[in-house]
C-alpha positions as CSV (number, residue, x, y, z in Angstrom):
1,M,-164.1,10.4,-82.2
2,P,-165.6,11.5,-80.8
3,Q,-168.4,11.0,-77.5
4,T,-171.6,10.2,-77.6
5,G,-174.0,11.9,-75.3
6,L,-175.0,8.4,-74.1
7,G,-171.6,7.5,-74.1
8,V,-170.9,10.8,-71.5
9,A,-173.7,9.9,-69.5
10,L,-172.5,6.3,-69.1
11,K,-169.2,6.4,-68.1
12,T,-170.1,8.9,-65.6
13,L,-173.1,6.6,-63.7
14,R,-169.9,4.1,-64.1
15,E,-167.8,6.8,-62.1
16,R,-169.7,7.6,-59.4
17,R,-170.6,4.1,-58.6
18,T,-165.9,3.8,-58.9
19,L,-166.9,0.9,-61.2
20,S,-164.4,-0.3,-63.2
21,L,-165.1,-1.5,-67.1
22,R,-164.5,-5.0,-65.9
23,E,-167.8,-4.7,-63.2
24,I,-170.0,-2.7,-65.5
25,G,-169.8,-5.4,-67.9
26,Q,-170.6,-8.4,-65.5
27,L,-172.9,-6.7,-63.9
28,S,-174.6,-6.1,-66.8
29,S,-173.5,-9.3,-69.2
30,V,-172.0,-7.0,-71.6
31,D,-168.3,-7.3,-73.0
32,H,-166.7,-4.8,-71.4
33,A,-164.5,-4.4,-74.1
34,Y,-168.1,-2.7,-76.2
35,V,-168.8,-1.1,-73.3
36,H,-165.5,1.1,-73.7
37,R,-166.6,1.7,-76.6
38,L,-169.5,2.9,-76.7
39,E,-168.2,5.4,-73.8
40,T,-165.7,6.8,-76.6
41,G,-168.2,6.7,-79.5
42,E,-166.5,3.9,-81.9
43,K,-169.7,2.2,-81.3
44,T,-173.1,3.3,-81.4
45,N,-176.6,3.2,-81.5
46,P,-177.0,0.3,-79.2
47,S,-179.9,-1.4,-78.8
48,Q,-182.7,-1.0,-76.4
49,D,-182.1,-4.2,-74.2
50,L,-178.6,-3.3,-73.5
51,V,-178.4,0.5,-73.1
52,E,-181.2,-1.7,-69.8
53,K,-178.5,-3.7,-68.9
54,L,-175.8,-1.0,-68.9
55,F,-178.4,1.7,-66.6
56,V,-179.3,-1.1,-64.4
57,A,-176.0,-3.1,-63.6
58,S,-175.2,1.1,-63.2
59,L,-177.5,1.0,-60.7
60,T,-177.2,-1.9,-58.5
61,I,-175.2,-1.8,-55.3
62,V,-172.1,-4.0,-55.2
């Protein structure tokens, strides 16, 4: 599956923060497997609420 702009952005933010999929999942209360599917383009069109949770979690200081 081709990556989406959201998936690329999410993965880039996560990796810049040196967060694992499990860590971003825990910080955002989103299943890490779902985060992986978003990053790879397997899942698309997440809700605005979910995107906000992931964005806030990627900015969280660990």
